[in-house]
C-alpha positions in Angstrom: -7.3 -4.5 -9.8 -10.8 -4.6 -11.5 -14.2 -4.7 -9.8 -16.6 -7.1 -11.6 -20.3 -6.4 -12.0 -22.0 -6.0 -8.7 -25.5 -6.7 -9.9 -25.6 -10.1 -7.8 -24.4 -8.4 -4.6 -27.0 -7.5 -2.0 -25.7 -5.6 1.0 -28.0 -5.3 4.0 -27.2 -2.2 6.0 -28.5 -1.8 9.6 -27.8 1.4 11.5 -28.4 4.8 12.6 -29.9 6.8 9.8 -29.6 10.7 9.6 -30.5 13.5 7.4 -27.6 15.8 6.5 -29.2 19.2 5.7 -27.1 21.9 4.1 -27.6 25.7 4.2 -25.1 27.3 1.7 -24.6 30.9 1.0 -22.3 33.8 1.1 -20.8 35.3 4.4 -19.7 38.9 3.5 -20.7 40.7 6.7 -20.5 40.2 10.5 -23.6 40.4 12.6 -24.3 43.7 14.6 -25.9 41.4 17.3 -22.6 39.4 17.9 -19.2 38.7 16.4 -20.3 36.0 14.1 -20.7 35.9 10.2 -24.2 36.4 8.6 -24.7 33.9 5.9 -27.0 34.8 3.0 -28.5 31.4 2.3 -29.0 30.9 -1.4 -29.3 27.0 -1.5 -30.5 24.3 0.8 -30.0 20.5 0.4 -30.9 17.3 2.1 -28.7 14.3 1.9 -28.7 10.9 3.2 -26.3 10.7 6.3 -25.0 8.1 8.6 -26.1 4.6 7.7 -28.3 6.1 5.0 -25.2 7.5 3.3 -23.6 4.1 3.5 -26.5 2.6 1.8 -26.4 5.4 -0.8 -22.8 4.5 -1.5 -23.4 0.9 -1.8 -26.1 1.6 -4.4 -23.9 4.2 -6.2 -21.1 1.5 -6.6 -23.6 -0.7 -8.4 -24.8 -3.1 -5.8 -28.3 -3.7 -4.5 -28.9 -2.4 -0.9 -31.6 -2.7 1.6 -31.5 -0.3 4.6 -32.9 -0.8 8.0 -33.1 2.0 10.5 -35.1 4.2 12.9 -37.0 7.3 11.9 -39.7 9.5 13.2 -43.0 10.1 11.7 -41.9 13.5 10.0 -40.8 15.3 7.0 -37.2 14.3 7.5 -38.0 10.7 7.1 -40.1 11.3 4.1 -37.1 13.3 2.5 -34.7 10.4 3.3 -37.2 7.7 1.6 -37.5 10.0 -1.4 -33.8 10.3 -1.9 -32.8 6.8 -1.1 -35.7 5.2 -3.3 -34.7 7.4 -6.1 -31.0 6.1 -5.8 -32.3 2.5 -5.8 -32.1 1.8 -2.1 -34.8 -0.3 -0.5 -35.9 1.4 2.8 -37.3 -0.7 5.6 -37.6 1.8 8.4 -38.9 1.2 11.8 -41.0 4.3 12.5 -40.9 5.5 16.1 -43.6 7.6 17.2 -42.9 10.8 19.2 -39.3 10.6 18.3 -37.7 12.8 15.7 -35.4 11.6 12.7 -32.0 12.7 13.5 -30.9 15.8 11.6 -27.4 17.3 11.1 -27.5 20.8 9.9 -24.4 22.3 8.5 -24.1 26.0 7.5 -21.7 26.3 4.7 -20.0 29.4 2.9 -17.3 29.2 0.2 -17.1 25.4 0.8 -16.2 25.7 4.4 -18.4 24.7 7.2 -19.1 27.6 9.7 -21.4 25.7 11.9 -23.0 22.4 12.6 -26.1 21.9 14.7 -27.6 18.5 15.7 -31.3 17.9 16.0 -31.6 14.5 17.9 -33.0 13.1 21.2 -31.9 9.7 22.7 -34.3 6.9 22.2 -36.6 6.6 25.4 -35.2 3.8 27.6 -38.6 2.2 28.0 -39.2 1.7 24.3 -35.6 0.5 23.4 -36.4 -3.3 23.9 -39.5 -3.0 21.6 -37.8 -1.1 18.9 -34.9 -3.6 19.1 -37.2 -6.4 18.6 -38.6 -4.8 15.5 -35.2 -4.2 14.0 -34.2 -7.9 14.7 -37.5 -9.1 13.0 -36.8 -7.0 9.8 -33.2 -8.2 9.7 -34.2 -11.7 10.0 -36.7 -11.3 7.2 -34.1 -9.8 4.8 -31.2 -12.2 5.5 -32.3 -14.8 2.9 -31.7 -12.5 0.1 -28.6 -10.6 1.4 -25.0 -11.2 0.5 -23.4 -9.5 3.5 -24.6 -7.4 6.5 -23.2 -4.1 7.6 -23.8 -2.8 11.0 -23.3 0.9 11.1 -23.3 1.9 14.6 -23.2 5.5 15.6 -24.6 4.7 19.2 -27.9 6.3 18.6 -30.1 3.4 19.4 -30.6 1.3 16.3 -27.9 -1.2 17.1 -29.0 -1.8 20.6 -28.1 -5.5 20.7 -25.4 -6.1 18.2 -24.9 -9.7 19.6 -28.5 -10.8 18.5 -28.0 -9.2 15.1 -24.6 -11.0 14.5 -26.1 -14.1 15.7 -28.9 -13.9 13.2 -26.6 -13.3 10.3 -24.2 -16.0 11.3 -27.0 -18.6 11.6 -27.8 -17.9 7.9 -24.2 -18.0 6.9 -24.0 -14.2 6.3 -20.7 -12.2 6.9 -21.0 -9.2 9.1 -19.2 -6.0 8.9 -19.1 -3.6 11.6 -18.4 0.2 11.7 -18.2 0.6 15.5 -18.7 3.4 17.9 -18.5 3.5 21.8 -19.5 -0.1 22.6 -17.0 -2.7 23.8 -15.6 -4.7 20.9 -16.7 -7.9 22.7 -20.1 -7.0 21.8 -19.4 -7.4 18.2 -17.8 -10.8 18.8 -18.3 -13.0 15.8 -18.2 -10.3 13.2 -16.3 -11.1 10.1 -14.7 -7.5 9.7 -14.5 -4.5 12.0 -13.6 -1.1 10.9 -12.7 1.3 13.7 -10.9 4.5 13.2 -7.7 5.0 15.2 -9.5 6.8 18.0 -12.1 4.1 18.4 -9.6 1.3 18.3 -7.4 3.1 21.0 -10.3 3.3 23.3 -11.2 -0.4 22.8 -7.6 -1.9 22.9 -5.4 0.5 24.4 -2.7 2.7 23.0 0.4 1.8 21.1 3.9 3.3 20.6 4.6 2.0 17.1 3.3 0.0 14.3 4.5 -3.2 15.6 2.6 -2.9 18.9 -0.4 -1.9 16.9 -0.4 -5.1 15.0 0.0 -7.0 18.3 -2.9 -5.2 19.8 -5.1 -5.7 16.7 -4.1 -9.5 16.4 -5.1 -10.1 19.9 -8.3 -8.2 19.4 -9.4 -10.4 16.4 -8.4 -13.6 18.5 -10.3 -12.6 21.4 -13.5 -11.6 19.5 -13.3 -14.1 16.6 -12.9 -11.4 13.9 -11.5 -12.5 10.8 -10.0 -9.0 10.3 -9.6 -5.4 11.5 -9.5 -2.6 9.2 -8.2 0.5 11.2 -8.7 3.8 9.3 -6.0 6.3 10.3 -6.7 9.5 8.4 -3.6 10.7 6.6 -1.8 7.5 7.4 -4.1 5.4 5.5 -5.3 2.2 6.7 -3.8 -0.8 8.6 -5.4 -4.1 7.9 -4.7 -7.0 10.5 -6.1 -10.5 10.2 -6.6 -13.0 12.9 -3.6 -15.1 11.8 -1.3 -12.0 12.3 -1.1 -11.2 8.5 -1.3 -7.6 7.9 -0.7 -4.5 5.7 -0.3 -0.8 6.0 -2.0 0.9 3.1 -0.9 4.5 2.8 -3.4 7.3 2.0 -3.5 8.3 -1.6 -2.1 11.6 -2.5 -5.3 13.6 -3.0 -6.3 17.1 -2.2 -8.8 16.8 0.8 -11.8 18.9 0.4 -14.2 17.4 3.0 -13.8 14.4 5.2 -17.5 14.3 5.9 -18.8 10.6 5.2 -15.4 9.1 4.3 -15.9 6.4 6.9 -19.3 5.7 5.3 -17.7 5.2 1.9 -15.0 3.0 3.2 -17.4 0.5 4.7 -19.5 0.3 1.7 -16.6 -0.5 -0.5 -15.5 -3.2 2.1 -18.9 -4.6 2.0 -19.3 -5.0 -1.6 -15.8 -6.5 -2.1 -16.1 -8.8 0.7 -19.4 -10.0 -0.8 -17.3 -11.0 -3.7 -15.3 -13.3 -1.4 -12.1 -11.1 -1.6 -9.5 -11.2 1.0 -9.6 -8.4 3.7 -6.3 -6.8 2.3 -7.8 -6.7 -1.2 -11.0 -5.2 0.2 -9.1 -2.4 2.1 -7.2 -1.5 -1.0 -10.3 -0.7 -2.8 -11.9 1.1 0.3 -8.8 3.2 0.5 -9.1 4.3 -3.0 -12.9 5.1 -2.6 -12.2 7.1 0.4 -9.7 9.0 -1.4 -12.2 10.0 -3.9 -14.9 11.0 -1.6 -12.7 13.3 0.4 -12.1 15.4 -2.8 -15.9 16.1 -2.8 -18.0 18.5 -0.9 -20.4 17.5 1.9 -21.9 14.1 2.3 -21.1 12.3 -0.9 -21.1 8.9 -2.6 -18.6 7.3 -5.1 -19.8 5.9 -8.2 -18.9 2.6 -9.8 -17.1 4.3 -12.8 -15.2 6.8 -10.6 -13.9 3.9 -8.6 -13.0 1.8 -11.7 -11.0 4.8 -13.1 -9.3 5.4 -9.9 -8.4 1.7 -9.4 -6.9 1.6 -12.9 -5.0 4.7 -12.0 -3.5 2.9 -8.9 -2.8 -0.1 -10.8 -0.5 1.8 -13.1 1.9 2.5 -10.1 2.6 -1.1 -9.4 4.9 -1.4 -12.4 8.1 0.7 -12.7 10.4 2.4 -10.3 8.9 2.5 -6.8 9.9 3.5 -3.3 10.4 0.7 -0.6 6.9 1.4 0.9 5.4 1.3 -2.4 6.8 -1.8 -3.3 5.7 -3.6 -0.3 2.1 -2.5 -1.0 2.5 -3.8 -4.6 3.8 -7.1 -3.4 1.1 -7.5 -0.8 -1.6 -6.7 -3.5 -0.1 -9.2 -5.8 0.0 -11.9 -3.1 -3.8 -11.3 -2.6 -4.2 -12.1 -6.2 -2.2 -15.4 -5.7 0.8 -14.2 -7.8 4.4 -15.7 -7.4 7.3 -13.1 -6.5 10.6 -13.6 -7.9 13.5 -11.3 -6.5 17.0 -10.4 -7.8 19.5 -7.8 -7.1 22.8 -6.2 -8.3 24.5 -3.1 -9.4 23.4 -3.2 -13.0 25.9 -0.4 -13.8 26.1 -0.9 -17.5 23.2 -2.9 -18.8 24.2 -5.5 -21.3 22.9 -8.6 -23.1 24.0 -10.8 -20.3 21.7 -9.0 -17.9 18.9 -8.8 -20.3 19.0 -12.8 -20.8 19.3 -13.3 -17.0 16.3 -11.0 -16.0 14.2 -12.8 -18.8 14.9 -16.2 -17.3 14.3 -14.8 -13.8 11.0 -13.4 -14.8 9.9 -16.8 -16.3 10.1 -18.2 -12.7 7.0 -16.3 -11.5 4.6 -13.8 -12.0 6.3 -10.6 -10.8 10.0 -9.8 -10.9 11.5 -7.4 -8.3 14.9 -5.9 -9.2 16.7 -4.4 -6.2 19.6 -2.2 -7.3 22.5 -0.9 -5.1 22.7 2.9 -4.7 25.8 4.9 -5.8 27.5 4.9 -2.4 27.0 1.1 -1.9 28.3 0.4 -5.5 31.4 2.6 -4.7 32.0 0.6 -1.6 31.6 -2.8 -3.5 33.3 -1.9 -6.8 35.8 0.7 -6.0 36.6 4.3 -7.0 35.2 5.2 -10.6 32.0 3.3 -10.1 29.3 3.4 -10.8 29.5 4.7 -14.4 25.8 5.4 -14.4 24.0 7.0 -11.2 21.3 5.2 -9.5 18.3 7.1 -11.1 19.5 6.2 -14.6 20.1 2.6 -13.7 16.7 2.3 -12.3 15.0 3.9 -15.3 16.7 1.6 -17.9 15.8 -1.5 -16.0 12.2 -0.4 -15.5 11.9 -0.2 -19.4 12.6 -4.0 -19.8 9.5 -5.9 -20.4 10.8 -8.8 -18.1 10.9 -6.4 -15.1 7.9 -5.5 -12.9 9.4 -3.4 -10.0 12.6 -1.7 -9.6 13.7 -0.5 -6.1 17.0 1.1 -4.8 18.7 0.1 -1.7 21.4 1.6 0.2 22.8 -1.3 2.2 25.8 -3.4 0.9 23.4 -6.4 0.8 19.6 -6.7 0.1 19.0 -8.6 3.3 16.7 -6.1 4.9 14.7 -5.8 1.8 14.5 -9.5 1.3 13.1 -9.8 4.9 10.6 -7.3 4.1 9.5 -8.5 0.6 9.7 -12.2 1.5 9.9 -13.4 -2.2 8.8 -16.9 -3.3 12.1 -17.1 -5.4 15.5 -15.5 -4.8 17.5 -15.5 -8.0 21.2 -14.7 -8.8 23.3 -14.9 -11.8 26.8 -16.3 -11.6 29.2 -19.2 -11.3 28.8 -19.9 -7.6 26.7 -22.3 -5.6 23.2 -21.5 -4.3 24.4 -21.5 -0.7 26.8 -18.5 -1.5 23.9 -16.4 -2.4 23.3 -13.4 0.1 20.0 -14.0 1.9 19.6 -17.7 0.7 19.3 -18.9 4.4 16.6 -16.4 5.1 14.5 -17.3 2.1 14.8 -21.0 2.5 14.0 -20.2 6.2 10.4 -19.3 5.4 10.0 -21.8 2.6 11.2 -20.0 -0.3 13.3 -21.3 -3.3 17.0 -20.1 -4.2 18.1 -20.2 -7.8 21.3 -19.5 -9.5 21.1 -18.8 -13.2 24.0 -18.7 -15.7 25.2 -15.6 -17.4 26.0 -15.0 -21.1 29.6 -15.5 -21.7 31.8 -12.6 -22.3 29.3 -10.2 -20.8 30.5 -8.4 -17.8 30.2 -4.8 -16.8 33.7 -4.8 -15.3 35.2 -6.0 -18.5 33.2 -3.4 -20.4 34.7 -0.7 -18.3 38.1 -2.0 -18.7 37.9 -2.3 -22.3 36.7 1.5 -22.5 39.6 2.5 -20.1 42.2 0.6 -22.2 40.9 1.9 -25.5 40.3 -1.7 -26.6 
């Protein structure tokens, strides 16, 4: 997966801006006044937080960004404008008199947060309508030049009326992505993509007992609210993408060392926004967002991901979609290939002793599509099918040899006697077998034809058979 240049992308971020302030130092002693550590502060740092961090991530990825939010007439607002402007973000803030810019202060020692204090005040109720009108006016003025709109709602007052903001964007043909908080999802109706975390989705749609029920809840939520898709972030379980038509994908979290989860959601919505601006499908967008989030949790504090960092990480994840895969990895790789419009070919067998007949057959199978999946019986299932003394080569060796063939993209082992369960999960475009029997005798043929797939039987090279090779070896011939 490759990201093209993002110079033509302009993301309009609307939401609650904050200043993330860090006091950093050593904590080597306990206070005599109370049982708390004393931190000798040696460094202070002010960073954009909340919607401001989303904007910073968008700019860091290489896209243009305009940020609309509420600030006070104070030094914290000045610090935000200075930092964001230097990063290339256009700030179009509504200044609210006698109301403070939100500050989140974190005290950190040895890369661990010891304390967080929040400096904020609710927006006075009598002023909310007037402030909301100003936000709407600024959004309306910026829509003509925007590729996509992000509503970053921390429930602090900026997104007072999401319905009106979504209506303005849709009237101009602009997609809206929402990072929601406590509001009913019905208030975001008409948004293109909504990114709740698991807690937020549970509060909005109810609890679920398994992934199948989660998919049903999410599909119903999309249909009821006219969302194109939901991207549910699930922490260590990665992301679940569910589209309005029921299409879905579970994207596992990347195996990374988690350093600090602060701002990971901001990075995810920024990556979703820039990729959705390119016209990518929700599942492809979520793949990129998952990788970007994996990068940022390996950094300290509120951080942004750069375009080159993301490109390197995407290249690294691309490399795992070829070779020997676990079943879950295979399903993810197939889903990503489908997003790219690739045709999936599937075949299976024992492949105990790889010979010229196998190689020719696999090359012919690969020519029928863009990706070839080879499913291989594990040792116990080979023994059940072929009898004692088989396999000659254990599964791990058979998988490695097959993965070395140019014609083969993905190799996966399976423990069942037949590959029907794997076929049902992969749903290949073409099911291929080699042999001298009819297509109707191929295991899984009815399943594949049932969803519109194709079944092909290819010939084998004469006088090439693993069983005959084994017999010759045993007979000394």
